[in-house]
C-alpha positions as YAML, in Angstrom:
chain: A
units: angstrom
residues:
- id: 1
  name: MET
  ca: [29.34, -7.60, -3.07]
- id: 2
  name: ILE
  ca: [28.37, -9.66, -5.45]
- id: 3
  name: ARG
  ca: [30.96, -11.46, -7.02]
- id: 4
  name: ALA
  ca: [31.07, -10.97, -10.27]
- id: 5
  name: ALA
  ca: [32.77, -14.06, -11.61]
- id: 6
  name: ALA
  ca: [30.21, -16.80, -13.72]
- id: 7
  name: ILE
  ca: [30.22, -20.28, -12.84]
- id: 8
  name: LEU
  ca: [29.90, -22.59, -16.26]
- id: 9
  name: LEU
  ca: [28.03, -26.03, -15.60]
- id: 10
  name: ALA
  ca: [27.95, -27.71, -18.72]
- id: 11
  name: ALA
  ca: [26.06, -31.76, -18.80]
- id: 12
  name: ALA
  ca: [25.65, -33.36, -22.12]
- id: 13
  name: ALA
  ca: [24.00, -36.75, -22.36]
- id: 14
  name: LEU
  ca: [24.01, -39.25, -25.24]
- id: 15
  name: ALA
  ca: [20.90, -41.33, -26.00]
- id: 16
  name: ALA
  ca: [22.51, -45.32, -26.23]
- id: 17
  name: PRO
  ca: [21.15, -46.97, -29.33]
- id: 18
  name: PRO
  ca: [17.95, -49.11, -28.95]
- id: 19
  name: ALA
  ca: [18.84, -52.36, -27.05]
- id: 20
  name: MET
  ca: [17.59, -55.52, -29.64]
- id: 21
  name: ALA
  ca: [16.97, -59.06, -28.20]
- id: 22
  name: GLN
  ca: [19.16, -61.33, -30.37]
- id: 23
  name: ASP
  ca: [16.74, -64.52, -31.69]
- id: 24
  name: ALA
  ca: [17.49, -68.20, -30.79]
- id: 25
  name: THR
  ca: [16.20, -70.74, -32.65]
- id: 26
  name: PRO
  ca: [16.02, -73.99, -31.35]
- id: 27
  name: ALA
  ca: [17.30, -76.94, -33.20]
- id: 28
  name: ASP
  ca: [15.37, -79.47, -34.39]
- id: 29
  name: GLY
  ca: [13.55, -81.40, -32.62]
- id: 30
  name: GLU
  ca: [14.95, -79.69, -29.37]
- id: 31
  name: ILE
  ca: [12.61, -78.61, -26.89]
- id: 32
  name: THR
  ca: [13.57, -75.23, -24.27]
- id: 33
  name: ASP
  ca: [11.48, -73.41, -22.37]
- id: 34
  name: ARG
  ca: [13.64, -70.34, -23.38]
- id: 35
  name: VAL
  ca: [11.26, -67.13, -24.25]
- id: 36
  name: THR
  ca: [12.81, -64.68, -26.67]
- id: 37
  name: VAL
  ca: [11.08, -61.22, -27.05]
- id: 38
  name: THR
  ca: [11.94, -58.90, -29.96]
- id: 39
  name: GLY
  ca: [11.36, -55.17, -29.32]
- id: 40
  name: GLN
  ca: [12.81, -51.72, -28.92]
- id: 41
  name: ARG
  ca: [13.63, -49.73, -25.64]
- id: 42
  name: LEU
  ca: [11.47, -46.54, -25.34]
- id: 43
  name: GLY
  ca: [13.12, -43.67, -26.12]
- id: 44
  name: PRO
  ca: [13.55, -40.28, -24.15]
- id: 45
  name: ARG
  ca: [9.90, -38.45, -23.52]
- id: 46
  name: THR
  ca: [9.39, -36.51, -26.53]
- id: 47
  name: LEU
  ca: [9.95, -32.31, -27.03]
- id: 48
  name: GLU
  ca: [5.95, -32.19, -26.07]
- id: 49
  name: GLU
  ca: [6.10, -34.28, -23.46]
- id: 50
  name: GLN
  ca: [8.86, -32.37, -21.70]
- id: 51
  name: THR
  ca: [7.54, -29.34, -22.41]
- id: 52
  name: ARG
  ca: [4.18, -29.49, -20.89]
- id: 53
  name: ASP
  ca: [5.80, -30.80, -18.07]
- id: 54
  name: PHE
  ca: [8.35, -28.28, -17.66]
- id: 55
  name: VAL
  ca: [5.12, -26.32, -18.09]
- id: 56
  name: THR
  ca: [2.86, -28.41, -15.10]
- id: 57
  name: GLU
  ca: [6.08, -28.20, -13.47]
- id: 58
  name: ILE
  ca: [7.07, -24.53, -12.73]
- id: 59
  name: ALA
  ca: [4.09, -22.15, -13.59]
- id: 60
  name: ARG
  ca: [2.04, -21.55, -11.01]
- id: 61
  name: PRO
  ca: [-1.24, -18.73, -11.40]
- id: 62
  name: ALA
  ca: [-2.26, -17.12, -8.01]
- id: 63
  name: ASN
  ca: [-4.80, -19.59, -7.61]
- id: 64
  name: PHE
  ca: [-7.04, -22.20, -9.58]
- id: 65
  name: LYS
  ca: [-9.52, -19.80, -10.78]
- id: 66
  name: SER
  ca: [-7.13, -17.07, -11.97]
- id: 67
  name: GLY
  ca: [-5.12, -17.96, -15.69]
- id: 68
  name: ILE
  ca: [-1.28, -17.03, -16.30]
- id: 69
  name: ALA
  ca: [-0.70, -13.33, -16.07]
- id: 70
  name: ARG
  ca: [2.45, -11.09, -17.62]
- id: 71
  name: TRP
  ca: [3.19, -7.42, -17.79]
- id: 72
  name: HIS
  ca: [1.64, -5.38, -20.08]
- id: 73
  name: MET
  ca: [2.86, -1.82, -21.52]
- id: 74
  name: ARG
  ca: [6.03, -0.21, -19.50]
- id: 75
  name: LEU
  ca: [8.32, -1.82, -16.55]
- id: 76
  name: CYS
  ca: [9.62, -0.41, -13.66]
- id: 77
  name: VAL
  ca: [12.59, -2.50, -12.09]
- id: 78
  name: GLY
  ca: [14.03, -0.99, -8.93]
- id: 79
  name: VAL
  ca: [16.98, -2.82, -6.84]
- id: 80
  name: GLN
  ca: [18.04, -1.51, -2.91]
- id: 81
  name: ASN
  ca: [20.70, -2.58, -0.28]
- id: 82
  name: ILE
  ca: [23.79, -3.29, -3.11]
- id: 83
  name: ASP
  ca: [25.94, -1.26, -4.28]
- id: 84
  name: PRO
  ca: [24.98, 1.06, -7.32]
- id: 85
  name: GLU
  ca: [27.44, -0.95, -10.46]
- id: 86
  name: PRO
  ca: [25.59, -4.19, -9.69]
- id: 87
  name: ALA
  ca: [22.19, -3.36, -8.67]
- id: 88
  name: GLN
  ca: [22.10, -1.07, -12.34]
- id: 89
  name: TYR
  ca: [23.67, -4.28, -14.22]
- id: 90
  name: ILE
  ca: [20.31, -6.32, -12.42]
- id: 91
  name: VAL
  ca: [18.02, -3.68, -13.72]
- id: 92
  name: ASP
  ca: [19.87, -3.23, -17.18]
- id: 93
  name: ARG
  ca: [19.76, -7.17, -17.68]
- id: 94
  name: ILE
  ca: [15.48, -7.07, -16.64]
- id: 95
  name: SER
  ca: [15.07, -4.10, -18.60]
- id: 96
  name: GLU
  ca: [16.16, -6.35, -21.59]
- id: 97
  name: VAL
  ca: [15.17, -9.47, -21.12]
- id: 98
  name: ALA
  ca: [11.62, -7.29, -20.39]
- id: 99
  name: ALA
  ca: [12.36, -5.27, -23.93]
- id: 100
  name: GLU
  ca: [12.75, -8.75, -26.18]
- id: 101
  name: VAL
  ca: [8.99, -9.68, -24.87]
- id: 102
  name: GLY
  ca: [7.60, -6.31, -26.29]
- id: 103
  name: LEU
  ca: [7.77, -4.74, -22.41]
- id: 104
  name: ARG
  ca: [9.12, -0.76, -22.40]
- id: 105
  name: PRO
  ca: [11.56, 0.01, -19.71]
- id: 106
  name: GLY
  ca: [9.87, 2.40, -16.88]
- id: 107
  name: ARG
  ca: [10.86, 6.64, -17.66]
- id: 108
  name: PRO
  ca: [13.93, 7.54, -14.98]
- id: 109
  name: GLY
  ca: [12.43, 7.94, -11.38]
- id: 110
  name: CYS
  ca: [9.58, 5.76, -11.97]
- id: 111
  name: ARG
  ca: [7.57, 3.67, -9.15]
- id: 112
  name: PRO
  ca: [8.72, 0.28, -8.98]
- id: 113
  name: GLN
  ca: [6.81, -2.81, -9.69]
- id: 114
  name: ILE
  ca: [9.79, -5.19, -9.67]
- id: 115
  name: MET
  ca: [11.60, -4.53, -6.78]
- id: 116
  name: ILE
  ca: [14.65, -6.47, -5.28]
- id: 117
  name: ALA
  ca: [15.54, -6.29, -2.10]
- id: 118
  name: PHE
  ca: [19.51, -7.89, -0.96]
- id: 119
  name: ALA
  ca: [19.69, -8.96, 2.74]
- id: 120
  name: PRO
  ca: [22.23, -10.28, 4.92]
- id: 121
  name: ASP
  ca: [19.19, -12.98, 6.13]
- id: 122
  name: GLY
  ca: [17.26, -13.24, 3.95]
- id: 123
  name: GLN
  ca: [14.04, -14.65, 6.11]
- id: 124
  name: ASP
  ca: [14.59, -11.94, 8.56]
- id: 125
  name: PHE
  ca: [13.88, -9.22, 6.38]
- id: 126
  name: ALA
  ca: [11.13, -11.07, 4.40]
- id: 127
  name: ALA
  ca: [8.82, -11.45, 8.00]
- id: 128
  name: ARG
  ca: [9.91, -7.44, 8.16]
- id: 129
  name: TRP
  ca: [8.80, -6.11, 5.04]
- id: 130
  name: VAL
  ca: [5.63, -8.13, 5.36]
- id: 131
  name: ASP
  ca: [5.04, -6.77, 8.99]
- id: 132
  name: ALA
  ca: [5.74, -3.00, 8.18]
- id: 133
  name: GLN
  ca: [3.65, -2.86, 4.11]
- id: 134
  name: PRO
  ca: [1.60, -5.70, 4.13]
- id: 135
  name: GLN
  ca: [-0.34, -3.74, 1.70]
- id: 136
  name: ASN
  ca: [2.70, -4.97, -1.16]
- id: 137
  name: PHE
  ca: [1.64, -8.51, -0.74]
- id: 138
  name: ARG
  ca: [-2.09, -8.08, -0.46]
- id: 139
  name: PRO
  ca: [-3.23, -5.11, -1.67]
- id: 140
  name: TRP
  ca: [-6.82, -5.56, -1.96]
- id: 141
  name: GLY
  ca: [-6.59, -8.55, 0.83]
- id: 142
  name: GLY
  ca: [-8.45, -11.91, -0.09]
- id: 143
  name: VAL
  ca: [-9.59, -10.56, -3.10]
- id: 144
  name: GLY
  ca: [-9.40, -13.93, -5.66]
- id: 145
  name: GLY
  ca: [-7.30, -13.70, -8.26]
- id: 146
  name: THR
  ca: [-4.26, -11.18, -6.82]
- id: 147
  name: ASN
  ca: [-2.25, -13.39, -4.55]
- id: 148
  name: PRO
  ca: [-1.93, -16.82, -3.99]
- id: 149
  name: GLY
  ca: [-3.16, -16.02, -0.12]
- id: 150
  name: LEU
  ca: [-2.06, -16.25, 3.89]
- id: 151
  name: ALA
  ca: [-0.61, -19.67, 3.77]
- id: 152
  name: ALA
  ca: [1.75, -18.64, 1.01]
- id: 153
  name: LEU
  ca: [2.32, -15.21, 2.61]
- id: 154
  name: ASP
  ca: [3.76, -17.54, 5.58]
- id: 155
  name: ALA
  ca: [6.10, -19.62, 3.76]
- id: 156
  name: PHE
  ca: [7.52, -16.91, 1.50]
- id: 157
  name: GLN
  ca: [7.99, -15.41, 4.95]
- id: 158
  name: GLU
  ca: [9.32, -18.70, 6.68]
- id: 159
  name: SER
  ca: [11.24, -20.27, 3.54]
- id: 160
  name: ASP
  ca: [15.05, -20.79, 3.95]
- id: 161
  name: ALA
  ca: [15.54, -20.11, 0.34]
- id: 162
  name: PRO
  ca: [18.31, -17.87, -1.22]
- id: 163
  name: VAL
  ca: [16.09, -15.70, -3.37]
- id: 164
  name: ARG
  ca: [12.20, -15.36, -2.77]
- id: 165
  name: TRP
  ca: [9.47, -14.01, -3.99]
- id: 166
  name: TRP
  ca: [6.10, -12.68, -4.80]
- id: 167
  name: HIS
  ca: [4.05, -11.87, -7.20]
- id: 168
  name: VAL
  ca: [0.55, -9.52, -6.82]
- id: 169
  name: THR
  ca: [-1.88, -9.61, -10.54]
- id: 170
  name: LEU
  ca: [-5.40, -8.41, -10.85]
- id: 171
  name: PRO
  ca: [-8.37, -9.07, -13.62]
- id: 172
  name: VAL
  ca: [-7.97, -7.04, -15.59]
- id: 173
  name: THR
  ca: [-10.98, -5.74, -18.80]
- id: 174
  name: GLU
  ca: [-9.29, -5.45, -21.88]
- id: 175
  name: GLY
  ca: [-8.71, -1.77, -21.39]
- id: 176
  name: GLY
  ca: [-6.88, -2.86, -18.43]
- id: 177
  name: ALA
  ca: [-9.84, -1.62, -15.33]
- id: 178
  name: PRO
  ca: [-10.02, -4.30, -12.76]
- id: 179
  name: ALA
  ca: [-12.66, -6.72, -13.55]
- id: 180
  name: VAL
  ca: [-13.22, -7.46, -9.77]
- id: 181
  name: LYS
  ca: [-14.58, -5.04, -7.07]
- id: 182
  name: LEU
  ca: [-11.65, -3.66, -5.25]
- id: 183
  name: PRO
  ca: [-12.14, -2.59, -1.46]
- id: 184
  name: ASN
  ca: [-12.74, 1.27, -2.09]
- id: 185
  name: THR
  ca: [-10.36, 1.74, 1.16]
- id: 186
  name: LEU
  ca: [-7.57, -0.13, 0.00]
- id: 187
  name: VAL
  ca: [-8.27, 0.84, -4.13]
- id: 188
  name: PRO
  ca: [-5.17, 3.10, -5.65]
- id: 189
  name: SER
  ca: [-7.41, 5.79, -6.99]
- id: 190
  name: ALA
  ca: [-6.62, 5.12, -10.52]
- id: 191
  name: PHE
  ca: [-8.31, 2.39, -10.13]
- id: 192
  name: GLY
  ca: [-11.67, 2.84, -9.76]
- id: 193
  name: ASP
  ca: [-14.67, 0.60, -9.06]
- id: 194
  name: ALA
  ca: [-14.95, -2.70, -11.42]
- id: 195
  name: PRO
  ca: [-16.56, -1.92, -14.44]
- id: 196
  name: ALA
  ca: [-19.66, -3.59, -15.44]
- id: 197
  name: ILE
  ca: [-18.87, -6.51, -18.58]
- id: 198
  name: LYS
  ca: [-21.10, -6.82, -21.19]
- id: 199
  name: GLY
  ca: [-21.42, -10.00, -22.69]
- id: 200
  name: GLY
  ca: [-20.16, -13.47, -21.18]
- id: 201
  name: ASN
  ca: [-17.81, -15.58, -21.51]
- id: 202
  name: SER
  ca: [-18.07, -19.04, -23.86]
- id: 203
  name: HIS
  ca: [-16.48, -22.64, -23.05]
- id: 204
  name: ILE
  ca: [-12.98, -21.08, -23.92]
- id: 205
  name: THR
  ca: [-12.78, -17.84, -23.70]
- id: 206
  name: ARG
  ca: [-13.80, -15.27, -21.18]
- id: 207
  name: LEU
  ca: [-13.54, -11.75, -20.99]
- id: 208
  name: VAL
  ca: [-10.89, -11.32, -18.73]
- id: 209
  name: ARG
  ca: [-6.95, -11.57, -18.48]
- id: 210
  name: ASP
  ca: [-4.41, -11.45, -15.69]
- id: 211
  name: GLU
  ca: [-1.87, -8.59, -15.14]
- id: 212
  name: MET
  ca: [1.16, -8.51, -13.08]
- id: 213
  name: LYS
  ca: [0.99, -5.76, -10.97]
- id: 214
  name: ALA
  ca: [4.22, -6.08, -8.50]
- id: 215
  name: ALA
  ca: [6.53, -8.10, -7.66]
- id: 216
  name: ASN
  ca: [8.58, -8.01, -4.59]
- id: 217
  name: ILE
  ca: [11.88, -10.65, -4.40]
- id: 218
  name: VAL
  ca: [14.59, -10.69, -1.07]
- id: 219
  name: VAL
  ca: [17.92, -11.96, -2.37]
- id: 220
  name: ASP
  ca: [20.06, -13.52, 0.63]
- id: 221
  name: GLY
  ca: [23.23, -11.81, 0.33]
- id: 222
  name: PRO
  ca: [25.42, -14.20, 1.80]
- id: 223
  name: GLU
  ca: [24.00, -17.28, -0.29]
- id: 224
  name: ALA
  ca: [23.88, -14.66, -3.18]
- id: 225
  name: ALA
  ca: [27.55, -13.75, -3.03]
- id: 226
  name: GLN
  ca: [28.16, -17.62, -4.25]
- id: 227
  name: VAL
  ca: [27.08, -17.32, -7.74]
- id: 228
  name: GLY
  ca: [28.15, -15.04, -10.82]
- id: 229
  name: ILE
  ca: [26.38, -11.58, -11.17]
- id: 230
  name: ALA
  ca: [25.36, -12.45, -14.52]
- id: 231
  name: GLN
  ca: [23.63, -15.84, -13.81]
- id: 232
  name: LEU
  ca: [22.33, -13.90, -10.70]
- id: 233
  name: ALA
  ca: [20.59, -11.25, -13.14]
- id: 234
  name: ASP
  ca: [19.32, -13.74, -15.65]
- id: 235
  name: TYR
  ca: [17.48, -15.72, -12.22]
- id: 236
  name: LEU
  ca: [15.80, -12.97, -11.34]
- id: 237
  name: ALA
  ca: [14.87, -11.46, -14.79]
- id: 238
  name: MET
  ca: [13.15, -15.08, -15.03]
- id: 239
  name: ILE
  ca: [11.21, -14.76, -11.70]
- id: 240
  name: ALA
  ca: [10.55, -11.46, -11.99]
- id: 241
  name: LEU
  ca: [8.80, -11.46, -15.95]
- id: 242
  name: VAL
  ca: [7.31, -15.18, -15.42]
- id: 243
  name: GLN
  ca: [4.75, -16.58, -12.18]
- id: 244
  name: ILE
  ca: [7.31, -19.68, -11.02]
- id: 245
  name: ASP
  ca: [5.87, -22.12, -8.41]
- id: 246
  name: PRO
  ca: [8.83, -21.61, -5.57]
- id: 247
  name: ALA
  ca: [8.16, -25.24, -4.70]
- id: 248
  name: ALA
  ca: [8.82, -26.33, -8.59]
- id: 249
  name: ASP
  ca: [11.56, -28.99, -9.19]
- id: 250
  name: PRO
  ca: [13.54, -27.89, -12.19]
- id: 251
  name: SER
  ca: [16.37, -30.32, -11.96]
- id: 252
  name: ALA
  ca: [15.00, -32.39, -15.30]
- id: 253
  name: TYR
  ca: [15.35, -29.62, -17.69]
- id: 254
  name: ASP
  ca: [17.92, -27.15, -18.74]
- id: 255
  name: SER
  ca: [17.00, -24.03, -17.26]
- id: 256
  name: ILE
  ca: [18.82, -21.22, -15.04]
- id: 257
  name: LEU
  ca: [16.37, -21.80, -12.22]
- id: 258
  name: ASN
  ca: [18.62, -24.78, -11.21]
- id: 259
  name: LEU
  ca: [20.69, -22.00, -9.78]
- id: 260
  name: PHE
  ca: [20.77, -22.78, -6.02]
- id: 261
  name: SER
  ca: [19.24, -26.06, -6.93]
- id: 262
  name: ALA
  ca: [21.24, -28.57, -5.20]
- id: 263
  name: GLY
  ca: [22.46, -31.45, -7.54]
- id: 264
  name: ALA
  ca: [21.79, -29.52, -10.39]
- id: 265
  name: ALA
  ca: [24.21, -27.95, -12.98]
- id: 266
  name: ALA
  ca: [22.93, -24.38, -13.65]
- id: 267
  name: PRO
  ca: [24.15, -23.19, -16.88]
- id: 268
  name: PRO
  ca: [25.39, -19.20, -17.44]
- id: 269
  name: GLY
  ca: [22.62, -17.59, -17.80]
- id: 270
  name: LEU
  ca: [19.17, -17.74, -19.55]
- id: 271
  name: THR
  ca: [18.74, -21.00, -21.80]
- id: 272
  name: GLU
  ca: [16.89, -21.15, -24.76]
- id: 273
  name: TRP
  ca: [14.45, -23.57, -23.27]
- id: 274
  name: ASP
  ca: [14.29, -20.28, -20.58]
- id: 275
  name: ARG
  ca: [13.96, -18.05, -23.49]
- id: 276
  name: ALA
  ca: [11.54, -20.40, -24.94]
- id: 277
  name: TYR
  ca: [9.00, -20.21, -21.92]
- id: 278
  name: ILE
  ca: [9.15, -16.38, -21.01]
- id: 279
  name: ARG
  ca: [8.12, -14.97, -24.87]
- id: 280
  name: ALA
  ca: [5.48, -18.03, -24.68]
- id: 281
  name: VAL
  ca: [3.97, -16.72, -21.76]
- id: 282
  name: TYR
  ca: [4.13, -13.47, -23.52]
- id: 283
  name: ASP
  ca: [2.44, -15.14, -26.93]
- id: 284
  name: PHE
  ca: [0.17, -16.92, -25.88]
- id: 285
  name: ARG
  ca: [-3.89, -15.86, -25.93]
- id: 286
  name: GLN
  ca: [-5.03, -14.94, -22.33]
- id: 287
  name: TYR
  ca: [-8.20, -14.62, -23.06]
- id: 288
  name: SER
  ca: [-9.11, -18.48, -22.88]
- id: 289
  name: LEU
  ca: [-10.29, -20.09, -19.55]
- id: 290
  name: PRO
  ca: [-7.59, -20.10, -16.81]
- id: 291
  name: HIS
  ca: [-7.37, -24.49, -16.98]
- id: 292
  name: MET
  ca: [-6.62, -24.70, -20.83]
- id: 293
  name: GLN
  ca: [-3.99, -21.82, -20.41]
- id: 294
  name: ALA
  ca: [-1.15, -24.18, -18.92]
- id: 295
  name: ASP
  ca: [-1.46, -26.17, -22.54]
- id: 296
  name: LEU
  ca: [-1.68, -23.09, -24.44]
- id: 297
  name: VAL
  ca: [1.48, -21.64, -23.33]
- id: 298
  name: ALA
  ca: [3.67, -25.15, -23.97]
- id: 299
  name: ARG
  ca: [1.72, -25.31, -27.37]
- id: 300
  name: GLU
  ca: [3.59, -22.04, -27.94]
- id: 301
  name: MET
  ca: [6.98, -22.72, -26.55]
- id: 302
  name: ILE
  ca: [6.34, -26.19, -28.64]
- id: 303
  name: ARG
  ca: [6.34, -24.25, -31.84]
- id: 304
  name: ASP
  ca: [8.69, -21.61, -30.91]
- id: 305
  name: ARG
  ca: [11.47, -25.20, -30.35]
- id: 306
  name: ARG
  ca: [10.55, -26.68, -33.54]
- id: 307
  name: ASN
  ca: [10.83, -23.13, -35.80]
- id: 308
  name: ALA
  ca: [14.46, -22.86, -33.52]
- id: 309
  name: GLU
  ca: [15.37, -26.56, -34.58]
- id: 310
  name: ARG
  ca: [14.19, -25.54, -38.33]
- id: 311
  name: GLU
  ca: [16.77, -22.52, -38.20]
- id: 312
  name: ASP
  ca: [19.82, -24.25, -37.19]
- id: 313
  name: ALA
  ca: [19.30, -27.50, -39.49]
- id: 314
  name: ASP
  ca: [18.88, -24.41, -42.11]
- id: 315
  name: ASP
  ca: [22.38, -23.21, -41.03]
...
């Protein structure tokens, strides 16, 4: 059972004023070998620099050919292997965050696209899950742009992280049909073969977007019991709704992703930084070319933060 007490850790950083060297004027006729340099200490990174670095650090498309994927329309969340009360809390919290970016919750009895499984040994459970249901992790085999690949799947099973996750995505047309040919033996009947796409990509846009199809998450129960249920639910919302790189180091940023990071202060829940990133992923134009998408997400996030600053100033 997860402890419900939230741990609140906050850190405030004060920027030091720029240091200026003192002028030294030698007396008339005096010879000196001192060199005086008058300058200004470099200040902290700009919001633009911080934002672009953050997006580069944490974003993880399926592979280098894929764009940044997101969910569309209805979203069904399932939690298993814990008591009903905390399980429902997690489902409700993820659904609440999803609704903030325009997603609708699944109907009662829906089949979960996001499945969160708690286990006494996360590593052992992950390995057994992949072995028993490989189609949940690579439903279309090695079809490009649908999953991070076999090496990443090995890492998912062998990691000792308190929480591990695996996203399945699919390139689709504007109408939601698959934009790649899928193996007939593994294709859900509702998908069928890839359609013929009329037209072609330009230098800045393409005719397909990347859509989330499944998220499989394993939570190590004993590790999760060390944090508050509210923190954990927000952490799960973050990794379920957007593609986060498991190897990312978010310690330089105010983010719920620091929940299990050694030496990094974790906030009590999703921060404005986290929310701005989630909103940006669900706002940017997905039909742009994959190599442009991280920058577009960063731009949306910067615009979001600038608007928030103006609103705070007005208040």
